[in-house]
C-alpha positions in Angstrom: -14.7 -16.3 -31.6 -17.9 -17.9 -30.5 -20.4 -15.6 -28.8 -20.6 -17.8 -25.7 -16.9 -17.1 -25.0 -17.1 -13.4 -25.6 -16.9 -12.7 -21.9 -13.4 -14.3 -21.9 -11.9 -11.8 -24.3 -9.3 -9.4 -22.8 -11.3 -6.4 -24.1 -14.2 -7.5 -21.9 -12.2 -7.9 -18.8 -12.3 -5.1 -16.3 -9.5 -6.9 -14.3 -7.1 -6.7 -17.3 -6.6 -3.0 -17.5 -6.6 -2.8 -13.7 -3.8 -5.4 -13.6 -1.8 -3.6 -16.4 -2.2 -0.2 -14.7 -1.2 -1.6 -11.3 1.9 -3.3 -12.8 3.0 -0.2 -14.6 2.5 2.0 -11.6 4.5 -0.4 -9.4 7.3 -0.3 -12.0 7.4 3.5 -11.8 7.2 3.5 -8.0 10.0 0.9 -7.8 12.4 3.2 -9.7 11.7 6.1 -7.3 11.6 4.1 -4.1 14.9 2.5 -4.8 16.4 5.9 -4.0 14.8 5.7 -0.6 15.8 2.1 -0.1 12.2 1.0 0.2 9.9 -1.5 -1.5 6.4 -0.4 -2.3 5.0 -2.3 0.6 7.5 -0.8 2.9 6.5 2.6 1.5 2.8 2.2 2.3 3.7 1.1 5.8 5.9 4.2 6.2 3.0 6.4 4.9 0.8 4.8 7.5 3.4 5.7 10.2 3.9 9.2 8.9 0.2 9.7 9.6 -0.3 7.6 12.7 3.2 7.8 14.4 2.5 4.8 16.5 0.3 1.7 16.2 0.0 -2.0 16.9 0.4 -4.8 14.4 -3.3 -5.7 14.4 -4.3 -2.1 13.4 -1.6 -1.9 10.7 -2.7 -5.2 9.3 -6.4 -4.2 9.3 -5.8 -0.8 7.6 -3.3 -2.0 5.0 -4.9 -5.4 4.4 -1.6 -7.2 5.0 -1.5 -10.5 6.8 1.0 -11.1 9.6 3.1 -13.4 7.4 3.8 -10.4 5.2 3.8 -7.7 7.9 6.1 -9.2 10.5 9.2 -9.6 8.2 8.4 -6.2 6.7 8.3 -4.5 10.1 11.6 -6.3 11.1 13.2 -4.9 7.9 12.0 -1.4 8.6 13.3 -1.7 12.1 16.7 -2.9 10.9 16.8 0.2 8.7 16.1 2.4 11.7 12.8 3.7 10.5 10.6 2.2 13.3 10.9 0.5 16.7 8.9 -2.5 17.8 8.2 -3.1 21.5 6.2 -5.9 23.1 3.7 -4.7 25.7 4.7 -5.7 29.3 1.1 -6.6 30.3 0.4 -8.6 27.1 3.4 -9.8 25.2 1.2 -11.0 22.3 0.7 -7.3 21.4 3.5 -5.5 19.6 3.6 -1.7 19.6 5.3 -0.1 16.6 6.5 3.5 16.6 8.2 5.6 13.9 11.7 6.9 14.7 13.2 10.3 14.0 15.0 8.7 11.1 11.7 7.4 9.7 10.1 10.8 10.1 13.0 12.4 8.3 12.5 10.0 5.4 9.1 11.7 4.8 10.9 14.8 3.5 12.7 12.7 0.9 9.5 10.9 -0.1 7.6 14.1 -1.0 8.9 13.9 -4.5 7.6 10.4 -5.0 3.9 11.4 -4.8 4.5 14.5 -6.8 6.3 12.5 -9.5 3.5 9.9 -9.6 0.8 12.6 -9.9 2.7 14.0 -12.9 3.1 10.5 -14.4 -0.6 9.6 -13.9 -1.6 13.0 -15.2 -5.3 13.2 -14.3 -7.1 16.4 -13.5 -7.9 16.5 -9.7 -11.6 15.8 -10.3 -10.9 12.7 -12.4 -8.3 11.5 -9.9 -10.8 11.9 -7.0 -13.4 10.0 -9.0 -10.9 7.2 -9.9 -9.9 6.9 -6.2 -13.6 6.6 -5.2 -14.3 4.0 -7.8 -11.3 1.9 -6.9 -12.2 1.9 -3.3 -15.8 1.0 -4.2 -14.5 -2.0 -6.1 -12.2 -2.9 -3.2 -15.0 -2.8 -0.7 -17.2 -4.9 -2.9 -14.5 -7.5 -3.5 -13.7 -7.6 0.3 -17.4 -7.8 1.1 -17.9 -10.6 -1.3 -14.9 -12.4 0.0 -16.2 -12.2 3.6 -19.6 -13.6 2.5 -18.2 -16.7 0.8 
């Protein structure tokens, strides 16, 4: 291959192993989350609510980087499963408050094995896992910063 095209080889693409890793991790998650009747995106929303208990759509969207076109149907689906409730504010109907239900909280017990199994699958020492987490977030912040400057 010509030297001027060397940057276009797969071995020189940081994005390629990131893509492959994300794809394979999602494949593993899908198998485990099927038992909980959740998609991965529904799972991260539930993790958000296991931590926060209640929130509004704007804060959920900002934290999870999900646009309203993705988030609205996802929240409706989680509500239909009985995991959350959505209530419009009386003083400002544009705002939607979302709260986890007891059924949603109980799902957390079943989900404990998901993170344990993924940790086994990824199989990194804690120090390396912490380093990888930090590096991935650094890349994410840089990409988001760059996107906002364009």
